[in-house]
C-alpha positions in Angstrom: 0.0 0.0 0.0 3.0 2.3 0.1 3.7 5.3 2.1 0.1 6.5 2.2 -1.1 3.4 4.2 2.0 2.3 6.1 1.3 4.2 9.4 -2.4 3.4 9.2 -1.7 -0.3 8.8 0.8 -0.2 11.7 -1.8 1.5 14.0 -4.5 -0.9 12.9 -2.5 -4.0 13.5 -1.3 -2.8 17.0 -4.8 -1.8 18.0 -6.9 -4.6 16.6 -8.3 -7.4 18.8 -11.2 -9.8 19.1 -13.6 -10.0 22.1 -15.5 -13.1 23.2 -18.4 -13.3 25.7 -19.7 -16.5 27.2 -21.6 -17.8 30.2 -19.7 -19.2 33.2 -20.0 -22.9 33.4 -22.2 -23.2 30.3 -20.0 -24.0 27.3 -22.9 -25.6 25.6 -24.6 -22.2 25.5 -22.0 -21.1 23.0 -20.3 -17.7 22.9 -20.7 -14.3 21.2 -17.8 -12.4 19.7 -16.9 -9.2 17.8 -13.9 -7.1 16.9 -12.4 -4.4 19.2 -9.8 -1.7 19.5 -7.1 -1.5 22.1 -7.2 2.1 23.3 -4.3 1.7 25.6 -2.3 -1.5 26.0 -1.4 -0.6 29.6 -3.7 -0.7 31.5 -5.5 -2.7 28.8 -8.4 -0.6 27.9 -10.5 -2.0 25.0 -13.5 -0.6 23.1 -15.7 -3.1 21.3 -19.2 -3.4 20.0 -22.1 -3.7 22.5 -24.2 -6.2 20.5 -22.6 -9.3 22.0 -23.8 -8.2 25.5 -27.5 -8.1 24.8 -28.0 -11.8 25.9 -26.4 -10.9 29.3 -28.4 -7.7 30.2 -30.3 -8.2 33.4 -33.2 -5.9 32.1 -33.1 -7.2 28.5 -32.2 -5.2 25.4 -34.9 -2.7 26.3 -32.4 -1.1 28.7 -30.5 0.2 25.7 -33.4 2.5 24.7 -34.8 3.4 28.1 -34.7 7.1 28.9 -32.1 7.7 26.1 -29.3 6.5 28.3 -25.8 7.3 27.1 -24.1 4.6 29.2 -24.9 1.7 31.5 -22.6 0.4 34.3 -20.8 -2.9 33.9 -23.1 -4.5 36.5 -26.0 -4.1 34.1 -25.0 -7.5 32.8 -25.3 -10.7 34.8 -22.7 -12.2 37.1 -22.3 -15.2 34.7 -20.7 -13.0 32.0 -17.2 -14.1 31.1 -15.1 -12.0 28.8 -11.8 -12.7 26.9 -9.7 -10.5 24.6 -7.2 -11.8 22.1 -4.7 -9.8 20.0 -1.9 -10.6 17.6 1.9 -10.7 18.3 3.1 -7.2 19.3 6.3 -5.9 17.8 8.2 -2.8 18.8 7.6 0.3 16.7 10.5 0.7 14.3 12.7 3.8 14.7 11.4 6.8 12.9 7.8 5.4 12.7 6.2 7.5 15.5 7.3 10.5 17.4 7.5 10.3 21.1 4.6 12.1 22.7 2.8 12.6 19.3 0.8 9.4 19.0 0.3 8.1 15.5 2.2 11.0 13.8 5.0 10.3 11.3 8.5 11.6 11.4 10.1 12.5 8.0 11.3 8.8 7.8 7.7 8.0 6.6 7.7 10.5 3.8 10.0 8.6 1.5 8.9 6.3 -1.3 8.8 3.2 0.8 6.6 0.1 0.9 4.2 -0.6 3.7 5.3 -2.4 6.8 6.0 -6.1 6.4 2.8 -8.2 6.6 2.3 -10.3 9.8 2.6 -13.9 8.6 -0.8 -15.6 9.0 -0.6 -18.6 11.3 2.0 -16.9 13.5 1.2 -17.7 17.2 -1.2 -15.1 18.7 -1.3 -13.9 22.3 -3.5 -16.3 24.3 -7.0 -15.0 25.2 -6.9 -12.8 28.3 -9.7 -12.4 30.8 -11.3 -9.0 30.9 -14.0 -7.1 32.9 -16.9 -5.0 31.6 -16.5 -1.4 32.8 -19.5 0.1 31.0 -21.7 0.0 28.0 -21.9 3.3 26.1 -23.5 5.0 23.1 -23.4 8.3 21.4 -26.8 10.1 21.7 -26.1 12.1 18.5 -25.4 8.9 16.6 -28.7 7.4 17.7 -30.6 10.6 16.8 -29.1 10.8 13.3 -29.7 7.1 12.9 -33.4 7.5 13.8 -33.7 10.4 11.3 -32.0 8.6 8.4 -33.2 5.0 8.9 -36.5 5.6 10.7 -39.9 6.9 9.6 -41.7 5.5 6.6 -38.6 3.8 5.1 -37.6 1.9 8.3 -39.1 -1.4 7.1 -36.9 -1.3 3.9 -33.6 -1.3 5.8 -32.1 -4.5 7.0 -29.0 -4.5 9.2 -29.0 -8.2 9.8 -25.8 -10.1 8.9 -27.8 -12.2 6.4 -29.5 -12.0 3.0 -33.0 -10.5 2.8 -34.7 -13.8 2.5 -32.9 -15.4 5.5 -35.1 -16.0 8.5 -34.6 -14.0 11.7 -36.9 -13.8 14.6 -38.5 -10.4 15.4 -36.9 -10.6 18.8 -33.4 -11.1 17.3 -33.9 -8.3 14.9 -35.1 -6.0 17.6 -32.2 -6.8 19.8 -29.8 -6.1 16.9 -31.3 -2.7 16.1 -31.3 -1.6 19.8 -27.7 -2.5 20.2 -26.5 -1.2 16.8 -25.2 2.1 18.2 -23.9 0.7 21.5 -20.3 -0.1 22.4 -18.5 -1.5 25.4 -15.4 -0.4 27.4 -13.4 -3.3 28.9 -10.4 -3.6 31.0 -8.0 -6.5 30.4 -6.7 -8.0 33.6 -2.9 -7.7 33.9 -1.1 -11.0 34.3 1.7 -9.6 36.5 2.2 -6.7 38.9 5.0 -5.3 36.7 2.7 -5.4 33.6 0.1 -3.4 35.5 2.6 -0.6 36.0 3.8 -0.4 32.4 2.4 2.0 29.9 2.0 1.3 26.3 1.6 3.5 23.2 -1.4 5.7 23.2 -3.7 5.6 20.2 -4.3 8.8 18.2 -8.0 9.8 17.7 -9.1 12.1 14.9 -11.5 14.9 16.1 -15.1 14.7 14.8 -15.3 16.4 11.4 -11.5 16.5 10.7 -11.6 13.7 8.1 -13.4 15.1 4.9 -15.8 13.3 2.6 -13.9 11.2 0.0 -10.8 10.8 2.2 -9.2 7.3 2.2 -9.9 5.0 5.2 -8.6 1.7 6.4 -11.0 -0.6 8.3 -9.5 -3.3 10.5 -11.7 -6.1 12.0 -11.9 -9.9 12.4 -14.5 -11.4 10.1 -16.7 -14.0 12.0 -15.3 -12.7 15.3 -13.4 -15.3 17.3 -13.7 -18.0 14.6 -10.2 -19.0 13.5 -8.4 -15.8 14.6 -5.0 -17.0 13.4 -6.4 -16.5 9.9 -9.0 -13.8 10.2 -7.7 -11.5 13.0 -7.2 -7.9 11.9 -8.3 -8.3 8.3 -7.9 -5.0 6.4 -10.3 -3.3 3.9 -9.8 0.0 2.1 -12.4 2.6 1.2 -13.3 6.2 1.5 -15.5 8.3 3.8 -18.6 8.2 1.8 -20.9 10.4 3.8 -21.5 11.7 7.3 -24.3 13.0 9.5 -22.6 14.2 12.7 -21.0 11.2 14.3 -22.8 8.8 12.0 -20.4 7.9 9.2 -20.6 5.8 6.1 -17.7 4.1 4.3 -17.5 1.9 1.2 -14.7 -0.2 2.9 -16.3 -3.6 2.8 -16.6 -5.3 6.1 -18.1 -8.7 7.1 -20.1 -10.0 10.1 -17.8 -10.1 13.2 -16.0 -6.9 12.3 -18.5 -4.9 14.4 -16.4 -2.9 16.9 -13.4 -2.9 14.6 -11.4 0.3 14.2 -11.4 2.5 11.1 -8.2 4.5 10.6 -7.2 7.5 8.5 -4.2 7.7 6.2 -4.1 11.4 7.1 -3.7 12.3 10.0 -1.5 9.2 9.7 -2.9 6.2 11.6 -5.5 8.2 13.5 -8.6 6.3 14.8 -11.6 7.8 13.1 -14.5 5.5 13.9 -15.7 2.0 15.0 -17.8 -0.3 12.8 -21.4 -0.2 13.9 -23.0 -2.4 11.2 -21.0 -4.1 8.5 -23.8 -5.2 6.1 -27.2 -3.8 5.3 -29.9 -4.1 2.7 -32.5 -1.5 1.5 -35.5 -3.2 0.1 -33.9 -5.7 -2.3 -30.9 -3.5 -3.0 -27.6 -4.7 -1.5 -26.1 -1.4 -0.2 -22.6 -2.8 0.2 -21.5 0.0 2.5 -20.5 0.0 6.2 -22.1 2.1 9.0 -19.6 3.7 11.4 -19.8 5.6 14.7 -17.1 8.3 15.1 -14.6 7.5 17.9 -14.1 10.9 19.4 -17.7 11.4 20.7 -17.8 7.8 22.0 -14.6 8.4 24.0 -16.1 11.7 25.4 -19.1 9.7 26.7 -16.7 7.1 28.1 -14.6 9.7 29.9 -17.6 11.4 31.5 -19.1 8.0 32.5 -15.9 6.8 34.2 -15.7 10.0 36.2 -19.3 9.5 37.4 -19.3 5.8 38.1 -16.7 5.2 40.8 -13.4 6.7 42.2 -11.6 3.6 41.0 -12.7 4.0 37.4 -12.2 7.8 37.4 -8.5 7.3 37.2 -8.9 5.4 34.0 -10.6 8.3 32.3 -7.2 10.1 32.1 -5.8 7.1 30.3 -8.3 7.2 27.4 -6.6 8.5 24.2 -7.2 12.2 23.7 -8.3 13.7 20.4 -5.5 15.0 18.1 -5.2 18.7 18.7 -5.9 18.2 22.4 -3.1 18.7 23.4 -1.4 17.8 20.1 -2.1 20.5 17.6 -1.9 19.9 13.8 -1.0 22.8 11.7 -3.6 23.6 9.0 -1.3 22.5 6.3 -1.6 19.0 7.6 -5.4 19.0 7.6 -6.7 17.1 4.6 -9.1 19.3 2.6 -10.5 16.3 0.7 -10.8 15.9 -3.0 -12.4 19.0 -4.7 -14.7 16.9 -6.8 -16.5 15.5 -3.7 -18.7 18.6 -3.9 -19.3 18.4 -7.7 -22.7 16.6 -7.7 -26.0 18.4 -7.6 -29.5 17.1 -6.7 -31.9 17.3 -9.6 -35.7 17.2 -8.9 -38.3 16.9 -11.6 -41.8 16.6 -10.0 -41.7 13.5 -7.7 -38.6 12.1 -9.5 -35.1 13.0 -8.3 -31.6 12.0 -9.0 -28.1 13.3 -9.4 -26.4 15.6 -11.9 -23.1 17.3 -12.6 -22.4 20.9 -13.6 -20.5 21.0 -16.9 -20.7 24.8 -17.2 -21.7 27.6 -14.8 -25.4 27.3 -15.9 -25.5 23.9 -17.4 -26.2 20.5 -15.7 -26.1 17.1 -17.2 -28.2 14.3 -15.7 -30.2 11.2 -16.9 -33.3 11.2 -19.0 -35.1 9.0 -16.5 -34.4 11.7 -13.8 -35.5 14.7 -16.0 -37.4 13.1 -18.9 -39.2 16.0 -20.7 -37.8 18.8 -22.7 -39.0 22.3 -21.4 -39.9 20.6 -18.1 -39.2 22.8 -15.1 -36.7 21.2 -12.6 -35.2 22.1 -9.3 -31.4 21.9 -8.9 -30.1 21.9 -5.3 -26.4 22.6 -4.6 -24.7 21.5 -1.4 -22.0 24.1 -1.9 -23.0 26.6 -0.5 -25.6 24.8 1.6 -29.3 25.2 0.8 -28.7 26.8 -2.6 -31.8 26.2 -4.7 -31.9 27.1 -8.4 -34.7 26.6 -11.0 -33.9 25.3 -14.4 -35.5 23.7 -17.5 -34.7 20.6 -19.5 -33.4 21.9 -22.9 -32.8 18.4 -24.2 -33.6 14.8 -23.3 -32.8 11.7 -25.4 -35.6 9.6 -26.7 -36.5 6.4 -24.8 -35.2 4.4 -27.7 -31.8 6.0 -27.5 -29.1 3.9 -25.8 -27.7 7.0 -24.1 -29.9 8.0 -21.1 -29.1 11.7 -21.0 -30.8 15.0 -20.2 -29.4 18.5 -20.3 -30.7 21.2 -17.8 -30.2 24.9 -18.2 -30.3 26.7 -14.9 -31.4 30.3 -14.2 -28.4 31.3 -12.0 -24.7 30.4 -11.8 -24.0 27.4 -9.6 -21.6 29.3 -7.3 -19.2 27.2 -5.4 -19.9 24.0 -7.4 -16.7 23.0 -9.2 -16.9 22.5 -13.0 -14.7 19.5 -13.7 -12.3 19.0 -16.5 -13.6 16.4 -19.1 -11.3 13.5 -19.6 -9.9 12.7 -23.1 -8.7 9.2 -22.4 -9.7 6.2 -20.2 -7.4 3.7 -18.5 -8.8 0.4 -17.3 -7.8 -0.4 -13.8 -7.4 3.3 -12.7 -8.9 4.4 -9.4 -12.2 6.1 -9.8 -15.0 7.6 -7.6 -18.7 8.2 -8.0 -20.5 11.2 -6.4 -24.3 11.0 -6.1 -27.4 11.2 -4.0 -27.7 7.4 -3.5 -28.5 5.6 -0.2 -29.5 8.6 1.9 -31.0 10.6 -1.0 -32.1 14.1 -0.2 -31.6 13.7 3.5 -27.8 13.8 3.8 -26.0 15.3 0.8 -24.1 13.4 -1.9 -22.2 10.2 -1.1 -18.7 9.3 -2.5 -17.8 5.8 -3.3 -14.6 4.4 -4.7 -13.5 1.6 -7.0 -11.7 1.0 -10.2 -12.5 1.5 -13.9 -13.0 -2.2 -14.6 -13.9 -2.0 -18.3 -14.0 0.4 -21.2 -16.3 -0.9 -23.9 -15.6 0.3 -27.4 -17.3 0.2 -30.7 -15.1 1.0 -33.7 -12.3 2.0 -31.4 -14.6 4.6 -29.7 -15.5 4.2 -26.0 -19.3 3.9 -25.6 -19.6 2.5 -22.1 -17.6 2.6 -18.8 -18.0 -0.1 -16.1 -16.8 0.4 -12.5 -16.7 -1.3 -9.2 -17.9 1.7 -7.2 -21.1 1.3 -5.2 -23.9 2.9 -7.2 -27.4 3.0 -5.7 -30.8 4.3 -6.6 -30.6 8.2 -6.6 -27.0 8.2 -8.1 -28.2 8.2 -11.7 -26.9 11.2 -13.5 -24.0 11.7 -11.0 -20.4 12.2 -12.1 -17.7 9.5 -12.4 -14.3 10.9 -11.7 -10.7 9.8 -12.0 -9.5 9.7 -8.4 -5.9 10.5 -9.5 -6.4 13.4 -11.9 -9.9 14.6 -10.8 -11.1 14.6 -14.4 -14.7 13.9 -15.3 -14.8 10.4 -16.9 -18.6 10.0 -17.4 -22.2 10.2 -16.3 -23.6 7.3 -14.2 -26.5 5.7 -16.0 -27.4 2.5 -14.0 -26.3 -0.3 -11.8 -27.3 -4.0 -12.3 -30.5 -5.8 -11.4 -31.0 -9.6 -11.4 -34.3 -10.0 -13.2 -34.8 -13.5 -11.7 -34.6 -12.4 -8.0 -35.1 -8.7 -8.3 -31.9 -8.0 -6.3 -29.8 -5.0 -7.2 -26.0 -5.1 -7.2 -24.4 -1.7 -6.8 -20.8 -2.7 -7.5 -21.5 -3.5 -11.2 -22.6 -0.3 -12.9 -22.4 1.5 -16.2 -21.6 5.1 -17.1 -21.8 7.1 -20.4 -18.2 8.3 -21.3 -17.9 12.1 -21.3 -16.2 11.8 -24.7 -19.6 10.8 -26.1 -21.1 14.1 -24.9 -18.3 16.5 -25.1 -18.7 17.5 -28.8 -22.4 18.2 -28.3 -21.7 20.2 -25.1 -19.1 22.3 -26.8 -21.4 23.0 -29.7 -24.3 24.0 -27.4 -22.1 26.2 -25.2 -20.8 28.1 -28.3 -23.9 28.4 -30.5 -26.9 27.2 -28.5 -27.5 24.5 -31.2 -28.9 21.2 -29.9 -28.0 19.3 -33.1 -25.1 17.6 -31.4 -27.3 16.2 -28.7 -29.9 15.0 -31.2 -27.1 12.8 -32.7 -27.3 10.7 -29.5 -30.7 9.5 -30.7 -29.2 8.2 -33.9 -26.6 5.9 -32.3 -25.5 2.9 -34.4 -26.9 -0.5 -33.8 -23.7 -1.9 -32.3 -23.9 0.8 -29.7 -27.5 -0.1 -29.0 -26.5 -3.8 -28.6 -23.8 -2.8 -26.1 -26.3 -0.9 -23.9 -28.9 -3.7 -24.1 -26.1 -5.9 -22.6 -26.4 -8.2 -25.6 -23.8 -10.0 -27.6 -23.2 -8.8 -31.2 -25.0 -11.1 -33.7 -21.6 -11.6 -35.4 -20.1 -12.9 -32.2 -23.0 -15.2 -31.3 -22.0 -18.8 -31.0 -23.3 -20.9 -33.8 -25.2 -24.1 -33.1 -23.3 -27.3 -33.8 -26.5 -29.1 -34.8 
């Protein structure tokens, strides 16, 4: 992963662990497990997901929603609870990797063109599971509030946060317990094995302040798929992605996580190796659409709750509050030049509303927006364009052109009445490179409720007809509401295309967001230039006269000349 990811990988591997919960004297009852983050190795403070504790709550899972409690003391769980924490082999931090007193920050040694740290050989002996005690269960009230706003209301029944496919059976009680515990986490203390160990202090984890990591910034998720199952293989599995969206402490990433990674840490590449969030729910469905994203809870507000709770609970635990990792900038200050402003194209998408239909669009000129025909289908139709930069900017426009339904190119052009101030007009790409890193910006998943989302992937295919690109295929997660949004090169920031659709299985009705198709900007650029210079729509009307081979491509059919002949 190179110099960008080296510090984050090091921090993730040192902080990652797996937590198991079981009943004393009842091995036949099984165990529950999840991932966790070692906040401070001495005195062994660990933060993990709270879902594994619901079977042990004396008052049942209803205690998690009673009176909007921010925390519950450790004795809220029964006396038969037994906890164990396991982590990987710990190695000393190489010289030059981290500055003394500045947790997680790199010295200039990291700035060279170096490879990432050596991988831990899988199968290497792990530390044996260590007994631990539950100090408290905690949640972030702001996370729960934003969750209720985004996932509640009329659409609540469409969302599924179960670690299973939509058709898999789950009892209502199990599903209710899962939802109640989704935003809850647990603070544990690992018992020291020796008196000397209890007095030692380990490296302190760096924590990114809430809001410091911008939308579109790279993230590294670290968790153990399937929890305590086969940790010598699955412990601290890594997944890369970006910060896709945020609503206060509720974050969304396209880093792909699996069941068992709940409670795992999510780290930033900049500030180097800083803990940004913990995994709240690794998989979810919306209706029959596989979302393929991961729900996170920001770490900084969780630790603020933990700090306040420890001071309130007991004098013995108050001393532990001072050992929780502080936010970067408190007391370690980062100069503004180190703050990541995020990619400029993350604010390039606009929301396009045409009656009850809405989708995404991209500004290709100060007063010109391109979207999809199925978003703004009628010429002369009046549409509403909403910009998120600056916030609440609402501009009226009209559809000056929309392709016919028989055209393979699903395109509409909207002329707006005012300049889209603050919305970047991207540079159109002239060439495409299969395998290059790309990002999609659009109003999928959360739609109008939370601004555009950013998802990352690669340009997996450039489909050509007569040596001319006519379709782009990517692995970015594209959801309903993203249609008409821009596809960018993550390296150059150039506009590659306009998102047209994802993929639906006609047999099952399931939608797959990571297989999607975009219209190359090179198909539209001649018409856009002609219209901008002369006001002539003739170039756009040529899109309705696309050749039959192009139509075959967009119908996802094989060319008749390439069809296999029968041997009979």
